[in-house]
Chimera marker file (.cmm) of the C-alpha trace (Angstrom):
<marker_set name="trace">
<marker id="1" x="108.808" y="24.992" z="61.951" r="1" g="1" b="0" radius="0.5"/>
<marker id="2" x="112.534" y="24.247" z="63.650" r="1" g="1" b="0" radius="0.5"/>
<marker id="3" x="111.760" y="27.507" z="65.796" r="1" g="1" b="0" radius="0.5"/>
<marker id="4" x="108.615" y="25.972" z="66.753" r="1" g="1" b="0" radius="0.5"/>
<marker id="5" x="110.099" y="22.518" z="67.285" r="1" g="1" b="0" radius="0.5"/>
<marker id="6" x="112.639" y="24.640" z="69.606" r="1" g="1" b="0" radius="0.5"/>
<marker id="7" x="110.206" y="26.349" z="71.630" r="1" g="1" b="0" radius="0.5"/>
<marker id="8" x="108.271" y="22.832" z="72.390" r="1" g="1" b="0" radius="0.5"/>
<marker id="9" x="111.444" y="21.716" z="73.854" r="1" g="1" b="0" radius="0.5"/>
<marker id="10" x="111.830" y="19.129" z="70.454" r="1" g="1" b="0" radius="0.5"/>
<marker id="11" x="115.730" y="18.890" z="67.700" r="1" g="1" b="0" radius="0.5"/>
<marker id="12" x="115.110" y="21.437" z="64.957" r="1" g="1" b="0" radius="0.5"/>
<marker id="13" x="117.246" y="19.045" z="62.993" r="1" g="1" b="0" radius="0.5"/>
<marker id="14" x="114.081" y="16.804" z="63.158" r="1" g="1" b="0" radius="0.5"/>
<marker id="15" x="111.862" y="18.925" z="61.248" r="1" g="1" b="0" radius="0.5"/>
<marker id="16" x="111.607" y="17.691" z="57.584" r="1" g="1" b="0" radius="0.5"/>
<marker id="17" x="109.546" y="19.801" z="55.441" r="1" g="1" b="0" radius="0.5"/>
<marker id="18" x="108.822" y="17.508" z="51.969" r="1" g="1" b="0" radius="0.5"/>
<marker id="19" x="108.970" y="19.088" z="48.918" r="1" g="1" b="0" radius="0.5"/>
<marker id="20" x="106.038" y="21.075" z="48.059" r="1" g="1" b="0" radius="0.5"/>
<marker id="21" x="104.567" y="23.281" z="45.113" r="1" g="1" b="0" radius="0.5"/>
<marker id="22" x="102.396" y="26.592" z="45.015" r="1" g="1" b="0" radius="0.5"/>
<marker id="23" x="99.564" y="24.433" z="43.672" r="1" g="1" b="0" radius="0.5"/>
<marker id="24" x="99.535" y="22.727" z="47.376" r="1" g="1" b="0" radius="0.5"/>
<marker id="25" x="98.698" y="26.016" z="48.577" r="1" g="1" b="0" radius="0.5"/>
<marker id="26" x="95.565" y="25.913" z="46.872" r="1" g="1" b="0" radius="0.5"/>
<marker id="27" x="94.554" y="21.984" z="47.631" r="1" g="1" b="0" radius="0.5"/>
<marker id="28" x="95.155" y="22.988" z="50.886" r="1" g="1" b="0" radius="0.5"/>
<marker id="29" x="92.991" y="26.067" z="50.758" r="1" g="1" b="0" radius="0.5"/>
<marker id="30" x="89.975" y="24.214" z="49.492" r="1" g="1" b="0" radius="0.5"/>
<marker id="31" x="89.980" y="21.234" z="51.417" r="1" g="1" b="0" radius="0.5"/>
<marker id="32" x="90.054" y="23.890" z="54.710" r="1" g="1" b="0" radius="0.5"/>
<marker id="33" x="87.334" y="25.281" z="53.269" r="1" g="1" b="0" radius="0.5"/>
<marker id="34" x="85.175" y="22.444" z="52.669" r="1" g="1" b="0" radius="0.5"/>
<marker id="35" x="85.903" y="21.376" z="56.703" r="1" g="1" b="0" radius="0.5"/>
<marker id="36" x="84.627" y="24.645" z="57.854" r="1" g="1" b="0" radius="0.5"/>
<marker id="37" x="81.165" y="24.469" z="55.977" r="1" g="1" b="0" radius="0.5"/>
<marker id="38" x="81.812" y="26.632" z="52.924" r="1" g="1" b="0" radius="0.5"/>
<marker id="39" x="79.869" y="25.268" z="50.202" r="1" g="1" b="0" radius="0.5"/>
<marker id="40" x="81.555" y="23.688" z="47.157" r="1" g="1" b="0" radius="0.5"/>
<marker id="41" x="80.095" y="26.403" z="44.692" r="1" g="1" b="0" radius="0.5"/>
<marker id="42" x="81.619" y="29.304" z="47.047" r="1" g="1" b="0" radius="0.5"/>
<marker id="43" x="85.094" y="27.146" z="47.279" r="1" g="1" b="0" radius="0.5"/>
<marker id="44" x="85.286" y="27.223" z="43.109" r="1" g="1" b="0" radius="0.5"/>
<marker id="45" x="84.316" y="30.900" z="42.924" r="1" g="1" b="0" radius="0.5"/>
<marker id="46" x="87.040" y="31.502" z="45.432" r="1" g="1" b="0" radius="0.5"/>
<marker id="47" x="89.416" y="29.548" z="43.438" r="1" g="1" b="0" radius="0.5"/>
<marker id="48" x="88.158" y="30.995" z="39.981" r="1" g="1" b="0" radius="0.5"/>
<marker id="49" x="87.617" y="27.068" z="39.275" r="1" g="1" b="0" radius="0.5"/>
<marker id="50" x="84.539" y="26.066" z="36.829" r="1" g="1" b="0" radius="0.5"/>
<marker id="51" x="83.364" y="22.831" z="37.329" r="1" g="1" b="0" radius="0.5"/>
<marker id="52" x="80.795" y="21.063" z="38.044" r="1" g="1" b="0" radius="0.5"/>
<marker id="53" x="78.031" y="23.793" z="39.770" r="1" g="1" b="0" radius="0.5"/>
<marker id="54" x="79.414" y="26.195" z="37.582" r="1" g="1" b="0" radius="0.5"/>
<marker id="55" x="79.711" y="24.622" z="34.235" r="1" g="1" b="0" radius="0.5"/>
<marker id="56" x="77.327" y="23.542" z="31.284" r="1" g="1" b="0" radius="0.5"/>
<marker id="57" x="73.569" y="25.233" z="31.791" r="1" g="1" b="0" radius="0.5"/>
<marker id="58" x="74.512" y="26.323" z="35.365" r="1" g="1" b="0" radius="0.5"/>
<marker id="59" x="77.111" y="28.474" z="34.374" r="1" g="1" b="0" radius="0.5"/>
<marker id="60" x="75.534" y="30.391" z="31.916" r="1" g="1" b="0" radius="0.5"/>
<marker id="61" x="72.503" y="31.420" z="33.697" r="1" g="1" b="0" radius="0.5"/>
<marker id="62" x="74.144" y="32.012" z="37.204" r="1" g="1" b="0" radius="0.5"/>
<marker id="63" x="76.240" y="34.842" z="37.030" r="1" g="1" b="0" radius="0.5"/>
<marker id="64" x="76.519" y="36.064" z="40.991" r="1" g="1" b="0" radius="0.5"/>
<marker id="65" x="79.946" y="36.169" z="42.392" r="1" g="1" b="0" radius="0.5"/>
<marker id="66" x="79.327" y="35.131" z="45.625" r="1" g="1" b="0" radius="0.5"/>
<marker id="67" x="81.508" y="38.065" z="46.761" r="1" g="1" b="0" radius="0.5"/>
<marker id="68" x="79.825" y="38.205" z="50.667" r="1" g="1" b="0" radius="0.5"/>
<marker id="69" x="80.131" y="34.023" z="50.680" r="1" g="1" b="0" radius="0.5"/>
<marker id="70" x="83.819" y="34.246" z="49.269" r="1" g="1" b="0" radius="0.5"/>
<marker id="71" x="84.771" y="36.958" z="52.083" r="1" g="1" b="0" radius="0.5"/>
<marker id="72" x="82.990" y="35.200" z="54.984" r="1" g="1" b="0" radius="0.5"/>
<marker id="73" x="84.710" y="31.961" z="53.480" r="1" g="1" b="0" radius="0.5"/>
<marker id="74" x="88.365" y="33.640" z="53.316" r="1" g="1" b="0" radius="0.5"/>
<marker id="75" x="87.809" y="34.785" z="57.080" r="1" g="1" b="0" radius="0.5"/>
<marker id="76" x="87.100" y="31.856" z="58.529" r="1" g="1" b="0" radius="0.5"/>
<marker id="77" x="89.929" y="30.191" z="56.721" r="1" g="1" b="0" radius="0.5"/>
<marker id="78" x="92.015" y="33.522" z="57.824" r="1" g="1" b="0" radius="0.5"/>
<marker id="79" x="90.701" y="32.424" z="61.815" r="1" g="1" b="0" radius="0.5"/>
<marker id="80" x="91.696" y="28.779" z="61.317" r="1" g="1" b="0" radius="0.5"/>
<marker id="81" x="94.969" y="29.496" z="59.915" r="1" g="1" b="0" radius="0.5"/>
<marker id="82" x="95.801" y="31.949" z="63.058" r="1" g="1" b="0" radius="0.5"/>
<marker id="83" x="94.622" y="29.661" z="65.319" r="1" g="1" b="0" radius="0.5"/>
<marker id="84" x="97.491" y="26.885" z="64.096" r="1" g="1" b="0" radius="0.5"/>
<marker id="85" x="100.120" y="29.337" z="63.597" r="1" g="1" b="0" radius="0.5"/>
<marker id="86" x="99.850" y="31.355" z="66.954" r="1" g="1" b="0" radius="0.5"/>
<link id1="1" id2="2" r="1" g="1" b="0" radius="0.2"/>
<link id1="2" id2="3" r="1" g="1" b="0" radius="0.2"/>
<link id1="3" id2="4" r="1" g="1" b="0" radius="0.2"/>
<link id1="4" id2="5" r="1" g="1" b="0" radius="0.2"/>
<link id1="5" id2="6" r="1" g="1" b="0" radius="0.2"/>
<link id1="6" id2="7" r="1" g="1" b="0" radius="0.2"/>
<link id1="7" id2="8" r="1" g="1" b="0" radius="0.2"/>
<link id1="8" id2="9" r="1" g="1" b="0" radius="0.2"/>
<link id1="9" id2="10" r="1" g="1" b="0" radius="0.2"/>
<link id1="10" id2="11" r="1" g="1" b="0" radius="0.2"/>
<link id1="11" id2="12" r="1" g="1" b="0" radius="0.2"/>
<link id1="12" id2="13" r="1" g="1" b="0" radius="0.2"/>
<link id1="13" id2="14" r="1" g="1" b="0" radius="0.2"/>
<link id1="14" id2="15" r="1" g="1" b="0" radius="0.2"/>
<link id1="15" id2="16" r="1" g="1" b="0" radius="0.2"/>
<link id1="16" id2="17" r="1" g="1" b="0" radius="0.2"/>
<link id1="17" id2="18" r="1" g="1" b="0" radius="0.2"/>
<link id1="18" id2="19" r="1" g="1" b="0" radius="0.2"/>
<link id1="19" id2="20" r="1" g="1" b="0" radius="0.2"/>
<link id1="20" id2="21" r="1" g="1" b="0" radius="0.2"/>
<link id1="21" id2="22" r="1" g="1" b="0" radius="0.2"/>
<link id1="22" id2="23" r="1" g="1" b="0" radius="0.2"/>
<link id1="23" id2="24" r="1" g="1" b="0" radius="0.2"/>
<link id1="24" id2="25" r="1" g="1" b="0" radius="0.2"/>
<link id1="25" id2="26" r="1" g="1" b="0" radius="0.2"/>
<link id1="26" id2="27" r="1" g="1" b="0" radius="0.2"/>
<link id1="27" id2="28" r="1" g="1" b="0" radius="0.2"/>
<link id1="28" id2="29" r="1" g="1" b="0" radius="0.2"/>
<link id1="29" id2="30" r="1" g="1" b="0" radius="0.2"/>
<link id1="30" id2="31" r="1" g="1" b="0" radius="0.2"/>
<link id1="31" id2="32" r="1" g="1" b="0" radius="0.2"/>
<link id1="32" id2="33" r="1" g="1" b="0" radius="0.2"/>
<link id1="33" id2="34" r="1" g="1" b="0" radius="0.2"/>
<link id1="34" id2="35" r="1" g="1" b="0" radius="0.2"/>
<link id1="35" id2="36" r="1" g="1" b="0" radius="0.2"/>
<link id1="36" id2="37" r="1" g="1" b="0" radius="0.2"/>
<link id1="37" id2="38" r="1" g="1" b="0" radius="0.2"/>
<link id1="38" id2="39" r="1" g="1" b="0" radius="0.2"/>
<link id1="39" id2="40" r="1" g="1" b="0" radius="0.2"/>
<link id1="40" id2="41" r="1" g="1" b="0" radius="0.2"/>
<link id1="41" id2="42" r="1" g="1" b="0" radius="0.2"/>
<link id1="42" id2="43" r="1" g="1" b="0" radius="0.2"/>
<link id1="43" id2="44" r="1" g="1" b="0" radius="0.2"/>
<link id1="44" id2="45" r="1" g="1" b="0" radius="0.2"/>
<link id1="45" id2="46" r="1" g="1" b="0" radius="0.2"/>
<link id1="46" id2="47" r="1" g="1" b="0" radius="0.2"/>
<link id1="47" id2="48" r="1" g="1" b="0" radius="0.2"/>
<link id1="48" id2="49" r="1" g="1" b="0" radius="0.2"/>
<link id1="49" id2="50" r="1" g="1" b="0" radius="0.2"/>
<link id1="50" id2="51" r="1" g="1" b="0" radius="0.2"/>
<link id1="51" id2="52" r="1" g="1" b="0" radius="0.2"/>
<link id1="52" id2="53" r="1" g="1" b="0" radius="0.2"/>
<link id1="53" id2="54" r="1" g="1" b="0" radius="0.2"/>
<link id1="54" id2="55" r="1" g="1" b="0" radius="0.2"/>
<link id1="55" id2="56" r="1" g="1" b="0" radius="0.2"/>
<link id1="56" id2="57" r="1" g="1" b="0" radius="0.2"/>
<link id1="57" id2="58" r="1" g="1" b="0" radius="0.2"/>
<link id1="58" id2="59" r="1" g="1" b="0" radius="0.2"/>
<link id1="59" id2="60" r="1" g="1" b="0" radius="0.2"/>
<link id1="60" id2="61" r="1" g="1" b="0" radius="0.2"/>
<link id1="61" id2="62" r="1" g="1" b="0" radius="0.2"/>
<link id1="62" id2="63" r="1" g="1" b="0" radius="0.2"/>
<link id1="63" id2="64" r="1" g="1" b="0" radius="0.2"/>
<link id1="64" id2="65" r="1" g="1" b="0" radius="0.2"/>
<link id1="65" id2="66" r="1" g="1" b="0" radius="0.2"/>
<link id1="66" id2="67" r="1" g="1" b="0" radius="0.2"/>
<link id1="67" id2="68" r="1" g="1" b="0" radius="0.2"/>
<link id1="68" id2="69" r="1" g="1" b="0" radius="0.2"/>
<link id1="69" id2="70" r="1" g="1" b="0" radius="0.2"/>
<link id1="70" id2="71" r="1" g="1" b="0" radius="0.2"/>
<link id1="71" id2="72" r="1" g="1" b="0" radius="0.2"/>
<link id1="72" id2="73" r="1" g="1" b="0" radius="0.2"/>
<link id1="73" id2="74" r="1" g="1" b="0" radius="0.2"/>
<link id1="74" id2="75" r="1" g="1" b="0" radius="0.2"/>
<link id1="75" id2="76" r="1" g="1" b="0" radius="0.2"/>
<link id1="76" id2="77" r="1" g="1" b="0" radius="0.2"/>
<link id1="77" id2="78" r="1" g="1" b="0" radius="0.2"/>
<link id1="78" id2="79" r="1" g="1" b="0" radius="0.2"/>
<link id1="79" id2="80" r="1" g="1" b="0" radius="0.2"/>
<link id1="80" id2="81" r="1" g="1" b="0" radius="0.2"/>
<link id1="81" id2="82" r="1" g="1" b="0" radius="0.2"/>
<link id1="82" id2="83" r="1" g="1" b="0" radius="0.2"/>
<link id1="83" id2="84" r="1" g="1" b="0" radius="0.2"/>
<link id1="84" id2="85" r="1" g="1" b="0" radius="0.2"/>
<link id1="85" id2="86" r="1" g="1" b="0" radius="0.2"/>
</marker_set>
């Protein structure tokens, strides 16, 4: 971020990266998958998370792994990340 600030003619000392946790990466990924239109059940599967869409009776009967959908979702997230960092 500091080098990007310098490239843009700014002062690198003005870049402040707040305290963050690894869990913030999961939250950011989940939020952005939703912004890309990825269905909630696919986002939950990417995160290996069980909640409303995969808990209870739905979770007992629906054993689908969403592999193709997860690949598509993660490729879209990859493209967005690349566009933000290039």
